C-alpha positions in Angstrom: 26.2 -21.2 36.4 23.8 -24.0 39.0 20.7 -25.6 37.5 17.6 -23.2 39.3 19.5 -20.3 37.9 19.9 -22.1 34.4 15.5 -22.9 34.5 14.8 -19.1 35.7 17.0 -17.7 32.7 15.2 -20.0 30.3 11.7 -18.9 31.4 12.7 -15.1 31.5 13.8 -15.8 27.6 10.4 -17.7 26.6 8.3 -14.7 28.4 10.6 -12.2 26.3 10.1 -14.0 22.9 6.3 -14.6 23.6 5.7 -10.8 24.6 7.3 -9.8 21.3 5.2 -11.8 19.0 2.0 -11.0 20.5 3.0 -7.1 19.6 3.8 -8.0 16.2 0.7 -9.9 15.7 -1.4 -6.4 16.8 0.8 -4.6 14.9 0.4 -6.5 11.6 -3.2 -7.5 11.7 -5.5 -9.7 13.7 -4.3 -12.5 15.8 -3.6 -15.9 14.8 -6.3 -18.7 15.8 -6.0 -20.4 18.7 -4.7 -23.4 16.8 -1.9 -21.8 15.3 -0.5 -20.8 18.4 -0.4 -24.0 20.3 1.3 -25.1 16.9 3.9 -22.5 16.9 5.9 -24.1 19.1 7.6 -27.7 19.7 8.4 -29.0 22.7 11.7 -27.3 23.1 9.5 -23.8 23.2 11.0 -22.7 19.3 9.0 -21.7 16.9 7.9 -23.8 14.1 8.9 -23.2 10.5 4.8 -23.5 9.8 4.0 -20.7 12.4 7.1 -18.9 10.9 5.4 -18.5 7.9 2.1 -17.9 9.1 3.7 -14.6 10.5 5.4 -13.5 7.1 1.9 -14.0 5.6 0.5 -11.8 7.8 2.9 -8.9 7.5 0.8 -5.9 5.1 2.3 -5.9 1.3 5.1 -3.4 0.5 6.8 -3.4 4.2 9.8 -5.5 3.0 12.4 -5.4 0.4 12.1 -9.4 0.1 9.9 -12.1 0.0 9.8 -15.7 -1.3 13.3 -15.4 -2.4 12.5 -12.2 -4.6 14.3 -8.9 -3.7 13.7 -5.6 -5.2 17.4 -3.7 -5.7 17.3 -0.3 -6.2 20.2 0.8 -8.4 19.8 4.6 -8.3 20.8 5.7 -4.6 18.8 8.9 -4.8 15.8 10.6 -6.3 16.2 13.8 -8.9 14.3 16.4 -7.5 13.3 19.1 -10.2 14.4 17.5 -13.2 13.7 14.2 -14.5 16.5 11.6 -14.6 16.5 8.1 -15.2 15.8 5.8 -12.2 16.7 2.1 -12.3 16.5 -0.9 -10.3 15.8 -4.8 -10.8 14.0 -7.6 -9.5 16.1 -10.2 -8.1 14.5 -13.8 -8.2 14.8 -17.0 -5.7 18.1 -18.0 -7.8 19.6 -13.9 -7.8 19.9 -13.0 -11.0 17.7 -10.3 -12.4 13.9 -11.6 -13.1 13.3 -10.8 -17.0 9.9 -12.8 -17.6 6.6 -11.7 -15.9 2.7 -11.9 -16.3 1.0 -9.1 -17.3 -1.3 -7.1 -15.0 -4.0 -4.5 -15.8 -1.8 -3.7 -19.2 1.5 -3.4 -17.9 4.5 -5.8 -16.3 4.9 -3.8 -13.4 3.8 -0.5 -11.5 6.0 1.6 -9.8 4.6 3.6 -7.0 6.8 6.3 -5.4 5.3 8.6 -2.8 7.4 10.8 0.2 7.7 8.9 3.6 4.8 12.0 4.6 2.6 10.5 2.0 3.2 13.4 0.0 4.4 13.7 -3.6 2.4 10.3 -5.0 3.3 8.9 -8.2 2.1 5.8 -10.3 4.4 5.2 -12.9 5.3 2.5 -15.6 9.1 2.3 -16.2 10.2 -0.2 -19.1 12.6 -3.5 -18.6 15.4 -3.7 -20.7 16.7 -7.5 -21.7 19.4 -7.6 -18.9 16.7 -7.2 -16.3 16.8 -3.7 -15.3 13.5 -1.6 -15.1 14.5 2.5 -15.9 12.1 5.6 -16.1 12.9 8.8 -15.9 11.7 9.9 -12.9 11.9 13.7 -11.0 10.4 14.3 -7.6 8.8 17.8 -6.3 10.4 17.9 -3.1 13.5 16.7 -1.0 12.7 14.1 1.4 12.9 10.2 2.2 10.6 8.5 -0.2 9.0 4.9 -0.6 9.0 3.0 -4.2 7.0 0.3 -4.2 7.2 -2.6 -7.0 3.8 -4.2 -7.8 4.4 -7.3 -10.3 3.8 -11.2 -11.0 6.7 -13.0 -12.1 5.8 -15.3 -14.7 4.9 -19.0 -13.4 3.6 -17.1 -10.0 -0.2 -17.7 -9.7 -0.2 -14.6 -7.2 1.7 -11.2 -7.5 4.3 -9.4 -5.6 4.9 -5.7 -3.8 8.4 -4.7 -2.6 9.2 -1.8 -1.3 12.2 -0.1 -0.7 13.5 3.3 0.5 15.1 6.2 -1.7 16.3 9.4 -0.5 15.8 12.6 -2.3 18.9 15.0 -1.2 17.3 18.6 0.1 16.2 20.2 3.3 13.2 17.7 3.9 10.3 19.9 5.2 7.7 17.3 6.2 4.2 18.4 5.6 0.8 17.0 7.9 -1.8 14.1 6.7 -5.0 16.3 5.8 -8.2 15.8 7.8 -10.3 12.9 6.9 -12.7 13.8 3.8 -15.5 12.8 2.2 -14.4 14.4 -1.1 -11.9 16.4 -3.0 -11.4 17.9 -6.1 -8.6 18.0 -8.3 -8.4 19.9 -11.8 -12.2 21.2 -11.9 -13.5 17.1 -10.9 -15.0 16.7 -7.8 -14.3 12.9 -6.3 -16.8 12.1 -3.7 -15.9 8.7 -0.8 -18.7 6.7 0.0 -18.4 3.9 2.5 -16.0 3.6 5.0 -12.4 1.4 6.1 -13.3 -1.6 8.9 -9.9 -2.7 9.9 -9.4 -6.6 9.7 -12.1 -6.9 7.0 -13.7 -5.9 3.6 -14.3 -2.4 2.6 -16.9 -2.0 0.0 -15.8 2.0 -1.2 -17.9 3.9 -4.0 -15.6 6.7 -5.5 -18.1 9.1 -7.5 -16.7 11.6 -10.1 -18.3 14.6 -11.3 -17.3 17.8 -13.3 -18.9 21.3 -12.6 -21.7 19.8 -10.8 -23.0 17.3 -13.4 -22.0 13.2 -13.2 -19.0 11.9 -15.3 -20.9 8.8 -17.1 -18.2 8.5 -19.8 -14.6 7.9 -18.0 -12.1 6.0 -20.0 -10.6 2.8 -19.5 -7.1 3.4 -17.3 -4.8 0.0 -17.8 -7.9 -1.8 -18.1 -10.5 -0.7 -15.3 -12.3 2.7 -15.1 -10.4 3.2 -12.0 -7.3 2.3 -9.6 -7.0 2.5 -6.0 -3.7 2.9 -3.8 -4.3 3.0 0.0 -1.1 3.8 2.3 -1.3 3.2 6.4 0.2 6.0 8.4 3.5 6.1 10.0 4.5 2.2 8.3 3.1 2.7 4.4 1.8 -1.1 4.5 0.4 -1.3 0.9 -2.9 -1.8 -0.2 -3.7 -1.9 -4.2 -7.0 -2.7 -4.9 -9.0 -2.8 -8.3 -12.7 -1.7 -9.1 -15.7 -4.2 -9.6 -16.4 -5.0 -13.0 -14.2 -4.0 -16.6 -15.0 -2.0 -18.9 -16.7 -3.5 -22.0 -18.4 -6.3 -19.4 -21.5 -5.1 -20.7 -22.3 -4.5 -16.5 -19.9 -2.2 -15.4 -21.0 1.6 -15.7 -18.3 4.2 -17.1 -19.1 6.1 -13.7 -19.7 8.4 -12.3 -19.3 5.5 -9.4 -16.2 3.5 -9.3 -16.9 0.6 -6.8 -13.9 -0.9 -4.8 -13.8 -3.7 -2.3 -10.2 -3.1 -0.1 -9.0 -4.9 3.1 -7.2 -2.4 5.6 -5.0 -4.7 8.7 -5.9 -2.6 11.6 -6.8 0.5 12.7 -5.7 4.1 11.9 -5.0 6.9 9.2 -5.0 5.6 5.5 -4.3 7.5 2.4 -6.6 6.7 -0.4 -4.9 7.3 -4.1 -7.5 7.4 -7.0 -6.3 7.3 -10.7 -9.1 7.7 -12.8 -8.8 9.0 -16.6 -11.3 11.4 -18.6 -11.1 13.5 -21.6 -7.5 11.5 -22.8 -6.0 12.8 -19.1 -5.3 10.6 -16.2 -5.8 12.4 -13.1 -5.4 11.1 -9.0 -7.5 12.1 -6.5 -6.7 11.7 -2.5 -8.5 11.5 0.8 -7.2 10.8 3.9 -9.6 7.7 5.9 -9.6 6.2 9.1 -10.3 2.7 10.1 -12.4 1.9 13.3 -13.6 5.6 12.7 -16.4 6.9 11.1 -16.4 10.2 9.2 -19.8 11.5 8.5 -21.2 11.2 4.9 -22.0 14.6 3.4 -25.9 15.9 4.8 -26.1 12.8 7.4 -26.1 12.9 10.7 -22.4 11.4 12.6 -22.7 7.9 12.9 -21.2 6.1 16.2 -17.6 5.3 15.9 -16.8 1.3 15.2 -15.7 -0.3 18.2 -11.4 -1.1 17.9 -8.5 -1.6 19.7 -6.2 1.3 18.3 -2.9 0.2 16.7 0.1 0.7 18.2 2.2 1.3 15.2 4.1 4.4 16.0 2.8 8.1 14.7 4.1 9.8 11.3 6.0 13.1 11.5 3.7 14.6 9.1 1.9 14.3 5.7 0.0 16.3 2.6 -0.4 16.0 -0.9 1.4 17.6 -4.1 1.5 17.2 -7.5 1.0 13.8 -9.4 2.8 11.6 -12.7 1.3 8.5 -14.6 3.4 6.6 -17.3 
């Protein structure tokens, strides 16, 4: 191949790399600062290690089975439908050996989230750790389908936690459910939970969830895992994971035991999200579920409709359908 042809092919290759990188940045979150873009390539047009790290840092939690040398390794090949059977897995460390030492977070060393790919069948459970680094819990799902399991944990010695995700099937005839419409209020076991606030793509969002029963505010919520409520948010289509916690803590002298539980959540992009609120009352943990949209506003109850926030639609692929069914806690 002569020199002009080689140079032309090289230029086309660079254009393809640049276009792919731009698309990735739009999917996972805000575009990096110009300075980072300048540093992302050396004089030969090759990405630097610093640039690669910046891209990895921008990926939302739960989309990767491995991060920073840690890996989620499911041992059970499937999930049981109907009757519970042991579900086992390990967390492998940078040395490729099972991690056995963790930092307790919200009263547990590891939180396991299980949800079907259509965002139904949410469970938040807490497996037990054996001495060899194997986690295990009796687990069953209500319906067949492809499920995502998230391990939310903090290895001892790390200053921050990790959330790793892996797909595990439940054999059978998969019938996906449509995603419920965005709403401000939902009910579970006779409790009504009302959402105030909106998800802001690329920024912090203040969300208040108010719990009532039989029309009366619930003001005696019970602590659950060191808080009055826990909120998990999952993005439609790819199930990007957000685990946020409320303002304050039980017994701090300022945080009321309801009816409002206030959270601050960061969402990486426009689009639909499914919110799962765990709260405890009457010695029972319940889960209230909402669909919320980042980049547009759902009217507050009794209030005039607000103008949609300007946002560029995310190019993430659409899901096949979603819904909600039973919940389990452990």
